[in-house]
DRENDO-1510 file (C-alpha; in Angstrom, 1 decimal, always signed):
<recs>
REC; n; res; u; v; w
REC; 1; MET; +99.7; +93.1; +105.8 .
REC; 2; PHE; +99.5; +89.5; +106.6 .
REC; 3; VAL; +102.0; +86.3; +105.8 .
REC; 4; PRO; +100.9; +82.6; +105.5 .
REC; 5; ARG; +103.5; +80.1; +106.8 .
REC; 6; ALA; +102.5; +76.5; +105.6 .
REC; 7; ALA; +101.6; +74.4; +108.9 .
REC; 8; THR; +101.2; +71.0; +106.0 .
REC; 9; VAL; +102.8; +71.2; +102.5 .
REC; 10; ALA; +99.7; +72.3; +100.4 .
REC; 11; ALA; +101.6; +73.6; +96.6 .
REC; 12; ALA; +98.4; +71.5; +94.6 .
REC; 13; ALA; +96.4; +73.7; +92.2 .
REC; 14; ALA; +92.6; +73.6; +93.3 .
REC; 15; SER; +90.7; +75.8; +91.0 .
REC; 16; SER; +89.7; +75.4; +87.3 .
REC; 17; VAL; +92.0; +77.9; +86.6 .
REC; 18; PRO; +95.6; +77.0; +87.1 .
REC; 19; LEU; +98.1; +78.4; +89.3 .
REC; 20; PHE; +101.7; +79.4; +88.4 .
REC; 21; SER; +104.3; +79.6; +90.8 .
REC; 22; LEU; +106.4; +82.2; +89.6 .
REC; 23; THR; +110.1; +81.8; +90.6 .
REC; 24; VAL; +113.5; +83.4; +90.1 .
REC; 25; ASP; +116.7; +81.3; +90.1 .
REC; 26; GLN; +119.7; +83.8; +89.6 .
REC; 27; THR; +119.8; +87.2; +87.8 .
REC; 28; PRO; +122.0; +87.5; +84.9 .
REC; 29; ASN; +125.3; +88.9; +87.1 .
REC; 30; GLY; +124.8; +86.3; +89.2 .
REC; 31; PHE; +122.3; +87.9; +92.1 .
REC; 32; ASN; +119.6; +85.9; +94.0 .
REC; 33; SER; +118.3; +88.7; +95.9 .
REC; 34; ALA; +117.0; +92.2; +95.1 .
REC; 35; ALA; +118.8; +94.9; +96.0 .
REC; 36; ARG; +118.4; +97.0; +98.7 .
REC; 37; GLY; +119.8; +100.5; +100.0 .
REC; 38; TRP; +119.5; +104.1; +99.7 .
REC; 39; ASN; +119.7; +106.3; +96.3 .
REC; 40; SER; +120.4; +110.0; +96.4 .
REC; 41; TRP; +118.4; +111.6; +93.8 .
REC; 42; GLY; +114.6; +111.3; +96.3 .
REC; 43; ILE; +116.6; +114.2; +98.2 .
REC; 44; GLU; +118.7; +115.7; +95.0 .
REC; 45; ASP; +115.2; +116.6; +93.0 .
REC; 46; ASN; +113.3; +117.9; +96.5 .
REC; 47; PRO; +115.6; +119.4; +98.3 .
REC; 48; ALA; +112.7; +120.4; +101.1 .
REC; 49; THR; +113.2; +116.8; +102.2 .
REC; 50; ASP; +116.3; +118.3; +104.0 .
REC; 51; PRO; +117.2; +121.5; +103.2 .
REC; 52; SER; +120.9; +120.9; +105.0 .
REC; 53; PHE; +122.2; +118.1; +102.2 .
REC; 54; VAL; +124.8; +119.2; +99.6 .
REC; 55; PHE; +125.3; +116.4; +96.6 .
REC; 56; ASP; +129.0; +115.9; +97.8 .
REC; 57; GLN; +130.8; +113.1; +99.1 .
REC; 58; THR; +130.6; +114.4; +102.8 .
REC; 59; HIS; +127.2; +114.3; +102.6 .
REC; 60; ILE; +126.5; +111.2; +100.5 .
REC; 61; GLU; +128.4; +109.5; +103.3 .
REC; 62; GLN; +126.2; +111.1; +106.0 .
REC; 63; GLN; +123.7; +109.4; +104.7 .
REC; 64; CYS; +125.0; +106.4; +103.8 .
REC; 65; ASP; +126.4; +105.7; +107.4 .
REC; 66; ILE; +123.4; +105.5; +108.9 .
REC; 67; LEU; +122.8; +102.1; +107.1 .
REC; 68; ALA; +125.5; +100.6; +109.0 .
REC; 69; THR; +124.7; +102.4; +112.3 .
REC; 70; SER; +121.1; +101.9; +112.1 .
REC; 71; GLY; +121.5; +98.3; +111.8 .
REC; 72; LEU; +119.5; +98.4; +108.5 .
REC; 73; ILE; +122.8; +96.8; +106.8 .
REC; 74; ASN; +121.9; +93.7; +109.0 .
REC; 75; LEU; +118.6; +94.0; +107.0 .
REC; 76; GLY; +120.3; +93.6; +104.0 .
REC; 77; TYR; +120.1; +98.0; +103.2 .
REC; 78; THR; +123.7; +97.8; +101.5 .
REC; 79; THR; +123.7; +99.6; +99.0 .
REC; 80; CYS; +124.9; +103.2; +98.2 .
REC; 81; SER; +123.7; +104.4; +95.4 .
REC; 82; VAL; +125.2; +108.3; +94.1 .
REC; 83; ASP; +122.4; +109.5; +91.5 .
REC; 84; PHE; +123.0; +111.9; +88.5 .
REC; 85; GLY; +125.4; +114.8; +88.7 .
REC; 86; TRP; +128.3; +112.7; +90.4 .
REC; 87; SER; +130.1; +113.1; +86.9 .
REC; 88; LEU; +130.8; +115.6; +84.3 .
REC; 89; ASP; +129.5; +115.8; +81.2 .
REC; 90; SER; +133.0; +114.9; +79.5 .
REC; 91; GLY; +135.2; +111.7; +80.3 .
REC; 92; ASP; +138.8; +111.6; +80.3 .
REC; 93; ALA; +141.3; +111.5; +78.0 .
REC; 94; ASN; +139.5; +108.1; +76.6 .
REC; 95; GLY; +136.1; +109.3; +77.2 .
REC; 96; ARG; +135.6; +107.1; +80.1 .
REC; 97; VAL; +133.5; +108.5; +82.6 .
REC; 98; ILE; +134.8; +110.2; +85.3 .
REC; 99; ALA; +133.8; +112.1; +89.0 .
REC; 100; ASN; +133.5; +116.1; +89.2 .
REC; 101; SER; +136.6; +116.0; +91.5 .
REC; 102; SER; +135.3; +118.7; +93.3 .
REC; 103; LEU; +132.8; +116.8; +94.7 .
REC; 104; PHE; +133.4; +113.3; +94.7 .
REC; 105; ASP; +136.6; +111.2; +94.5 .
REC; 106; MET; +135.0; +107.8; +93.8 .
REC; 107; ALA; +137.5; +105.5; +94.7 .
REC; 108; ASP; +137.8; +107.0; +97.9 .
REC; 109; LEU; +134.1; +106.7; +98.7 .
REC; 110; GLY; +134.2; +103.1; +97.6 .
REC; 111; ASP; +136.7; +102.5; +100.2 .
REC; 112; HIS; +134.7; +103.9; +103.1 .
REC; 113; LEU; +131.2; +102.2; +102.3 .
REC; 114; HIS; +133.3; +98.8; +101.9 .
REC; 115; SER; +135.0; +99.7; +105.3 .
REC; 116; GLU; +131.4; +100.0; +106.5 .
REC; 117; GLY; +130.3; +96.5; +104.7 .
REC; 118; LEU; +128.2; +98.7; +101.8 .
REC; 119; LEU; +128.2; +98.7; +98.3 .
REC; 120; LEU; +128.5; +101.9; +96.0 .
REC; 121; GLY; +126.5; +102.5; +93.8 .
REC; 122; VAL; +126.8; +105.1; +90.4 .
REC; 123; TYR; +124.4; +106.6; +87.7 .
REC; 124; VAL; +124.8; +106.7; +84.1 .
REC; 125; ARG; +123.4; +106.9; +80.7 .
REC; 126; PRO; +123.1; +105.6; +77.2 .
REC; 127; GLY; +125.9; +107.5; +75.1 .
REC; 128; GLY; +129.6; +108.9; +74.9 .
REC; 129; TRP; +129.5; +112.6; +75.5 .
REC; 130; LEU; +129.7; +115.2; +72.9 .
REC; 131; THR; +132.7; +117.3; +73.7 .
REC; 132; ASP; +134.6; +113.6; +73.1 .
REC; 133; LEU; +134.2; +112.7; +69.9 .
REC; 134; ASN; +137.3; +113.6; +69.3 .
REC; 135; LYS; +139.2; +111.6; +71.6 .
REC; 136; THR; +139.6; +107.9; +70.9 .
REC; 137; ILE; +138.4; +104.9; +72.8 .
REC; 138; LEU; +140.9; +103.3; +75.2 .
REC; 139; GLY; +142.7; +100.3; +73.7 .
REC; 140; THR; +141.9; +101.0; +70.4 .
REC; 141; ASP; +142.7; +103.5; +67.7 .
REC; 142; ILE; +138.7; +104.2; +67.2 .
REC; 143; THR; +137.6; +107.9; +67.6 .
REC; 144; ILE; +134.2; +108.0; +69.6 .
REC; 145; GLY; +132.9; +110.2; +67.5 .
REC; 146; SER; +133.1; +107.9; +64.8 .
REC; 147; VAL; +130.7; +105.6; +66.4 .
REC; 148; CYS; +128.4; +107.6; +68.2 .
REC; 149; THR; +126.6; +110.3; +66.5 .
REC; 150; GLY; +123.9; +112.9; +66.9 .
REC; 151; ASP; +122.9; +114.9; +70.0 .
REC; 152; ASN; +120.1; +113.3; +72.3 .
REC; 153; GLY; +119.5; +116.4; +74.1 .
REC; 154; LEU; +121.6; +115.2; +77.3 .
REC; 155; ASN; +125.3; +116.4; +75.9 .
REC; 156; GLN; +125.4; +113.2; +74.6 .
REC; 157; CYS; +125.6; +111.3; +71.0 .
REC; 158; ASN; +124.0; +108.0; +70.6 .
REC; 159; TRP; +126.1; +104.9; +69.5 .
REC; 160; ASP; +125.5; +102.9; +66.6 .
REC; 161; TYR; +125.5; +99.6; +68.5 .
REC; 162; GLY; +126.9; +96.7; +67.1 .
REC; 163; ALA; +130.1; +99.0; +65.4 .
REC; 164; ASP; +134.0; +98.2; +66.4 .
REC; 165; GLY; +134.4; +100.1; +69.3 .
REC; 166; VAL; +131.3; +100.7; +71.2 .
REC; 167; GLN; +131.4; +97.7; +73.6 .
REC; 168; GLN; +135.2; +98.6; +73.8 .
REC; 169; TRP; +134.1; +101.8; +75.2 .
REC; 170; HIS; +131.8; +100.4; +77.3 .
REC; 171; ASN; +134.6; +97.4; +78.7 .
REC; 172; SER; +137.0; +100.6; +79.4 .
REC; 173; VAL; +134.4; +102.6; +81.4 .
REC; 174; VAL; +133.0; +99.5; +83.8 .
REC; 175; ASP; +137.3; +98.2; +83.9 .
REC; 176; LEU; +137.4; +102.1; +85.6 .
REC; 177; PHE; +134.3; +101.3; +87.7 .
REC; 178; ALA; +135.8; +98.3; +89.2 .
REC; 179; GLU; +138.9; +99.9; +89.9 .
REC; 180; TRP; +136.9; +102.4; +92.1 .
REC; 181; GLY; +135.1; +99.3; +93.9 .
REC; 182; VAL; +131.8; +100.1; +92.1 .
REC; 183; ASP; +128.8; +97.1; +93.0 .
REC; 184; PHE; +125.8; +98.6; +91.6 .
REC; 185; ILE; +125.1; +100.4; +88.3 .
REC; 186; LYS; +122.0; +102.4; +87.8 .
REC; 187; LEU; +121.6; +102.7; +83.9 .
REC; 188; ASP; +118.6; +105.4; +82.9 .
REC; 189; PHE; +117.0; +106.9; +80.3 .
REC; 190; ILE; +116.4; +103.5; +78.5 .
REC; 191; THR; +114.1; +103.1; +76.0 .
REC; 192; PRO; +111.4; +102.4; +74.4 .
REC; 193; GLY; +109.7; +104.2; +77.5 .
REC; 194; SER; +111.5; +106.5; +79.1 .
REC; 195; PRO; +109.8; +110.0; +78.7 .
REC; 196; GLN; +111.8; +112.6; +76.9 .
REC; 197; ASN; +111.6; +115.4; +79.3 .
REC; 198; GLY; +113.3; +118.1; +76.5 .
REC; 199; ALA; +115.8; +115.0; +75.1 .
REC; 200; ASN; +115.5; +113.8; +71.9 .
REC; 201; LEU; +116.3; +110.1; +72.6 .
REC; 202; PRO; +116.7; +107.3; +70.2 .
REC; 203; ALA; +113.5; +105.3; +69.5 .
REC; 204; ASN; +115.3; +102.2; +71.3 .
REC; 205; THR; +119.0; +102.2; +73.8 .
REC; 206; SER; +118.4; +98.8; +74.6 .
REC; 207; LEU; +121.3; +97.3; +73.4 .
REC; 208; SER; +123.1; +100.0; +75.9 .
REC; 209; VAL; +121.9; +97.0; +78.6 .
REC; 210; VAL; +123.5; +94.6; +76.3 .
REC; 211; ASN; +126.6; +96.9; +76.3 .
REC; 212; TYR; +127.1; +97.4; +79.8 .
REC; 213; HIS; +125.8; +93.7; +80.9 .
REC; 214; ASN; +128.7; +92.4; +78.3 .
REC; 215; ALA; +131.3; +95.1; +80.2 .
REC; 216; ILE; +130.6; +93.9; +83.8 .
REC; 217; ALA; +131.4; +90.3; +82.8 .
REC; 218; GLN; +134.6; +91.2; +81.2 .
REC; 219; SER; +135.6; +92.9; +84.2 .
REC; 220; GLY; +135.8; +90.4; +86.5 .
REC; 221; ARG; +133.6; +92.4; +89.4 .
REC; 222; GLN; +130.2; +91.2; +90.0 .
REC; 223; MET; +128.2; +94.6; +89.4 .
REC; 224; ARG; +124.3; +94.7; +90.0 .
REC; 225; LEU; +122.5; +96.1; +86.3 .
REC; 226; ASP; +119.6; +98.3; +87.4 .
REC; 227; ILE; +118.1; +100.2; +84.2 .
REC; 228; SER; +115.2; +102.4; +84.3 .
REC; 229; TRP; +113.1; +104.9; +84.1 .
REC; 230; LYS; +109.6; +104.5; +82.9 .
REC; 231; LEU; +110.2; +101.8; +80.4 .
REC; 232; ALA; +107.7; +100.7; +78.0 .
REC; 233; ARG; +105.0; +98.1; +79.4 .
REC; 234; ASP; +105.1; +95.6; +76.4 .
REC; 235; ASP; +107.2; +92.7; +76.1 .
REC; 236; VAL; +108.9; +94.0; +72.5 .
REC; 237; ASP; +112.6; +94.3; +74.6 .
REC; 238; PHE; +111.7; +92.2; +77.8 .
REC; 239; ALA; +113.9; +89.6; +76.4 .
REC; 240; ILE; +116.9; +91.9; +76.6 .
REC; 241; TRP; +116.2; +93.5; +79.5 .
REC; 242; GLN; +115.2; +90.3; +81.5 .
REC; 243; SER; +118.7; +88.8; +80.1 .
REC; 244; ASN; +121.2; +91.3; +80.8 .
REC; 245; SER; +120.1; +93.3; +83.7 .
REC; 246; GLU; +118.9; +92.4; +87.2 .
REC; 247; SER; +115.9; +94.8; +87.6 .
REC; 248; PHE; +114.0; +97.6; +85.4 .
REC; 249; ARG; +111.4; +99.9; +86.0 .
REC; 250; THR; +107.8; +100.6; +84.7 .
REC; 251; ASP; +106.6; +103.5; +86.2 .
REC; 252; GLN; +107.2; +107.0; +87.6 .
REC; 253; ASP; +108.9; +107.6; +90.8 .
REC; 254; ILE; +107.5; +108.6; +94.1 .
REC; 255; ASN; +107.9; +112.4; +94.4 .
REC; 256; ASN; +107.5; +114.5; +97.2 .
REC; 257; GLY; +105.0; +117.2; +96.4 .
REC; 258; GLY; +103.3; +119.9; +98.7 .
REC; 259; THR; +103.1; +119.8; +101.9 .
REC; 260; GLN; +103.8; +115.8; +101.7 .
REC; 261; LEU; +107.6; +115.1; +102.2 .
REC; 262; ASP; +106.9; +111.6; +102.1 .
REC; 263; GLY; +105.4; +111.7; +98.6 .
REC; 264; VAL; +102.5; +109.5; +99.9 .
REC; 265; ASP; +99.0; +110.6; +101.9 .
REC; 266; SER; +98.6; +108.7; +105.0 .
REC; 267; ASP; +100.7; +105.8; +106.8 .
REC; 268; ASP; +98.4; +103.3; +105.3 .
REC; 269; GLU; +99.9; +104.0; +102.1 .
REC; 270; ARG; +103.3; +103.9; +103.4 .
REC; 271; PHE; +102.0; +100.4; +104.7 .
REC; 272; THR; +100.9; +99.6; +101.6 .
REC; 273; ILE; +103.4; +100.4; +99.0 .
REC; 274; MET; +106.2; +98.6; +101.3 .
REC; 275; THR; +103.9; +95.4; +100.8 .
REC; 276; HIS; +103.6; +95.8; +97.0 .
REC; 277; TRP; +107.3; +96.8; +96.3 .
REC; 278; ILE; +107.9; +93.6; +99.0 .
REC; 279; GLY; +105.5; +91.0; +97.2 .
REC; 280; ALA; +107.0; +91.9; +94.2 .
REC; 281; GLY; +110.4; +91.3; +94.6 .
REC; 282; SER; +111.5; +94.6; +94.0 .
REC; 283; ASN; +114.5; +96.8; +95.0 .
REC; 284; LEU; +114.2; +98.3; +98.4 .
REC; 285; ILE; +116.0; +101.3; +97.3 .
REC; 286; LEU; +115.2; +104.5; +100.2 .
REC; 287; GLY; +115.3; +108.1; +98.7 .
REC; 288; SER; +114.5; +109.7; +102.1 .
REC; 289; ASP; +116.8; +111.5; +104.4 .
REC; 290; LEU; +118.0; +108.8; +106.8 .
REC; 291; THR; +119.2; +111.2; +109.4 .
REC; 292; ASN; +115.6; +111.9; +109.7 .
REC; 293; ILE; +113.6; +109.0; +109.5 .
REC; 294; ASP; +110.1; +108.8; +111.5 .
REC; 295; ALA; +109.1; +106.0; +113.8 .
REC; 296; THR; +106.6; +105.0; +111.6 .
REC; 297; GLY; +109.2; +104.8; +108.5 .
REC; 298; MET; +111.8; +103.1; +110.6 .
REC; 299; SER; +109.2; +100.4; +111.6 .
REC; 300; ILE; +108.5; +99.6; +108.0 .
REC; 301; ILE; +111.6; +99.3; +106.3 .
REC; 302; SER; +113.3; +97.0; +109.4 .
REC; 303; ASN; +110.3; +95.3; +110.2 .
REC; 304; ALA; +112.6; +91.5; +110.1 .
REC; 305; GLU; +109.7; +89.5; +109.5 .
REC; 306; ALA; +108.5; +91.7; +106.1 .
REC; 307; ILE; +112.2; +91.5; +105.0 .
REC; 308; SER; +111.9; +87.8; +105.4 .
REC; 309; VAL; +108.9; +87.8; +103.0 .
REC; 310; ALA; +111.2; +90.6; +100.8 .
REC; 311; ASP; +113.7; +87.4; +100.1 .
REC; 312; PHE; +111.2; +85.0; +99.8 .
REC; 313; ALA; +109.6; +86.8; +97.1 .
REC; 314; ALA; +112.4; +87.9; +95.4 .
REC; 315; LYS; +112.7; +83.8; +93.8 .
REC; 316; ASN; +109.2; +83.9; +94.4 .
REC; 317; PRO; +107.5; +86.9; +93.5 .
REC; 318; MET; +103.3; +87.5; +93.8 .
REC; 319; ARG; +101.0; +88.0; +90.8 .
REC; 320; PRO; +97.4; +88.7; +91.0 .
REC; 321; ARG; +94.3; +86.3; +92.0 .
REC; 322; ASN; +91.1; +88.2; +92.0 .
REC; 323; PRO; +88.6; +86.9; +94.4 .
REC; 324; GLY; +85.9; +84.9; +93.4 .
REC; 325; THR; +87.4; +83.9; +89.7 .
REC; 326; GLY; +91.5; +83.0; +90.7 .
REC; 327; LEU; +92.1; +85.1; +87.1 .
REC; 328; GLY; +94.7; +87.9; +86.6 .
REC; 329; ASP; +92.3; +90.7; +85.9 .
REC; 330; ALA; +91.9; +93.8; +88.1 .
REC; 331; GLN; +89.0; +94.4; +90.4 .
REC; 332; GLN; +89.5; +97.0; +93.2 .
REC; 333; LEU; +89.1; +94.3; +95.5 .
REC; 334; GLN; +92.5; +92.5; +94.9 .
REC; 335; ALA; +94.5; +89.0; +96.2 .
REC; 336; TRP; +98.2; +88.4; +95.2 .
REC; 337; ILE; +100.1; +85.5; +95.9 .
REC; 338; GLY; +103.9; +84.2; +96.1 .
REC; 339; GLY; +104.9; +80.6; +95.9 .
REC; 340; PRO; +104.0; +78.1; +96.9 .
REC; 341; ASN; +108.0; +77.2; +96.6 .
REC; 342; SER; +109.0; +73.6; +96.4 .
REC; 343; THR; +108.0; +73.3; +100.3 .
REC; 344; GLY; +104.6; +74.2; +100.3 .
REC; 345; ASN; +105.2; +77.9; +101.5 .
REC; 346; ALA; +103.6; +80.8; +100.0 .
REC; 347; PHE; +102.2; +84.4; +101.0 .
REC; 348; VAL; +99.3; +86.1; +100.0 .
REC; 349; VAL; +98.3; +89.7; +99.7 .
REC; 350; LEU; +94.3; +90.9; +99.6 .
REC; 351; ALA; +94.0; +94.6; +98.9 .
REC; 352; ASN; +91.3; +97.6; +99.3 .
REC; 353; TYR; +92.6; +99.6; +96.2 .
REC; 354; GLY; +89.6; +102.3; +96.9 .
REC; 355; PRO; +87.0; +104.0; +94.7 .
REC; 356; ASP; +88.4; +105.1; +91.0 .
REC; 357; GLN; +85.5; +104.8; +89.0 .
REC; 358; GLY; +87.0; +102.5; +86.3 .
REC; 359; SER; +90.7; +104.0; +86.1 .
REC; 360; GLY; +93.4; +101.6; +85.6 .
REC; 361; GLY; +91.7; +99.2; +84.6 .
REC; 362; PHE; +89.7; +98.5; +87.5 .
REC; 363; GLY; +86.1; +97.9; +87.9 .
REC; 364; THR; +84.3; +99.1; +90.5 .
REC; 365; SER; +83.8; +102.2; +92.6 .
REC; 366; LEU; +83.1; +101.3; +96.1 .
REC; 367; THR; +84.3; +103.3; +98.6 .
REC; 368; GLY; +85.2; +102.9; +102.7 .
REC; 369; ALA; +85.8; +99.7; +104.5 .
REC; 370; GLN; +85.1; +96.3; +102.4 .
REC; 371; ASN; +85.7; +92.9; +103.0 .
REC; 372; VAL; +88.3; +91.6; +101.3 .
REC; 373; SER; +87.5; +87.3; +101.3 .
REC; 374; VAL; +89.8; +85.0; +98.9 .
REC; 375; THR; +89.4; +81.4; +99.4 .
REC; 376; TRP; +91.7; +79.0; +98.5 .
REC; 377; ALA; +90.1; +77.7; +95.3 .
REC; 378; ASP; +90.6; +81.6; +94.0 .
REC; 379; LEU; +94.7; +81.4; +94.7 .
REC; 380; GLY; +94.9; +77.7; +93.4 .
REC; 381; ILE; +96.0; +75.9; +96.6 .
REC; 382; ASN; +94.3; +73.7; +98.8 .
REC; 383; GLY; +95.6; +72.3; +102.5 .
REC; 384; SER; +95.9; +73.5; +106.0 .
REC; 385; PHE; +97.6; +77.2; +106.3 .
REC; 386; SER; +99.0; +78.7; +109.9 .
REC; 387; VAL; +98.6; +82.1; +109.2 .
REC; 388; ARG; +100.6; +84.6; +110.8 .
REC; 389; ASP; +100.0; +89.1; +110.6 .
REC; 390; VAL; +103.7; +89.6; +109.1 .
REC; 391; TRP; +103.4; +93.7; +110.2 .
REC; 392; GLN; +102.3; +92.9; +113.8 .
REC; 393; GLY; +103.9; +89.9; +114.4 .
REC; 394; GLN; +100.9; +88.1; +115.0 .
REC; 395; ASP; +99.4; +84.0; +114.5 .
REC; 396; LEU; +95.9; +84.6; +113.3 .
REC; 397; GLY; +95.6; +80.7; +113.8 .
REC; 398; THR; +94.9; +77.4; +111.4 .
REC; 399; PHE; +93.0; +78.2; +107.8 .
REC; 400; ASP; +91.5; +75.1; +105.6 .
REC; 401; SER; +89.6; +76.8; +103.1 .
REC; 402; ALA; +89.9; +80.7; +103.1 .
REC; 403; LEU; +91.0; +84.0; +104.1 .
REC; 404; SER; +89.3; +86.9; +104.8 .
REC; 405; ALA; +89.9; +90.9; +106.3 .
REC; 406; SER; +87.9; +94.1; +106.6 .
REC; 407; LEU; +90.3; +96.8; +105.1 .
REC; 408; GLY; +89.9; +100.7; +104.7 .
REC; 409; ARG; +90.6; +102.7; +101.0 .
REC; 410; GLY; +94.4; +102.0; +100.6 .
REC; 411; ARG; +95.1; +98.8; +103.6 .
REC; 412; VAL; +96.6; +95.8; +102.8 .
REC; 413; CYS; +97.1; +92.8; +104.9 .
REC; 414; TRP; +98.8; +89.3; +103.9 .
REC; 415; GLN; +99.3; +85.6; +105.1 .
REC; 416; PHE; +101.5; +82.8; +105.1 .
</recs>
């Protein structure tokens, strides 16, 4: 991986294929960077990761304290997100989402994290609890069962979005979260897209995203809204998701499996995955056992130069520019560019994705190490750039027309 830092301002498009520089200003809930931190699901769902882990407040604090004591907090890893299982499958007297008090005191957890400079995240799903249908929504005379019906297979009913009372319920829940000091909401099982997994989800729960966004706005507390888990890859509801949430996920978890407790096959792949997450301006939410990170893992997540690129990419995310064409159609040997920004800075990612016989949209089946080259014309830029290898921390010299690297399968590099 490398990153190019502009020696001279060089932002003008040079090829016949125009370069459109993606830019992100501020998210709907007022943020200008992607979230970083830790989420409990990786260990919850893969107990072999840490056999001593118990899903309770004590062990959550033990994991998240590492963010503060290891120095990761200084690189923006501040969010501590408690995933599925923290709440009861029934609400309080008004049907609000509440903690399983045998496991968590959320206000106390919030105070603990905030005292260390960390942030509290919680997990929710669309719908009210089936056990709460006869309860009255706070501040109204409306029962939950009159505006939330059916059974989605997750012990929850489905909201009649737009009906009086639905927004008020969401407001009451988020107001309670604000009292606890919640800073981040993970809203799961959004459709279209989220797999059913035995559930009976409505075809579209996108308006739940709107309800939570509106509830955050009226609460008086700034909170991120992250939606998941495998949202449909079409633009039908993109406008709703984009205008109401900070981020949304369109693919599967990388779960631990078999003997691979890191979920991937090699260190090269670990660097490659992180490269793509950084370049895309993604959330960097860790899911591993923070008390037992190996040296390579720590070097990946704590590389200050790579994190500086993450900050850049959060405002200037990368998009594909294939070698020899400049177009976005997927190829095996791939180039991506983020920027240039207003000062002429940009970053480039080169990748060898390995043989795949054309699956996943790639068009070749080359094997082994490959020379990946991309010209300034391919990238849609011109000028002179001083190039730096971010992962290695090495200046590679000044380049005027092209970049090239020999990459093994699954290897990437980047330049600025």
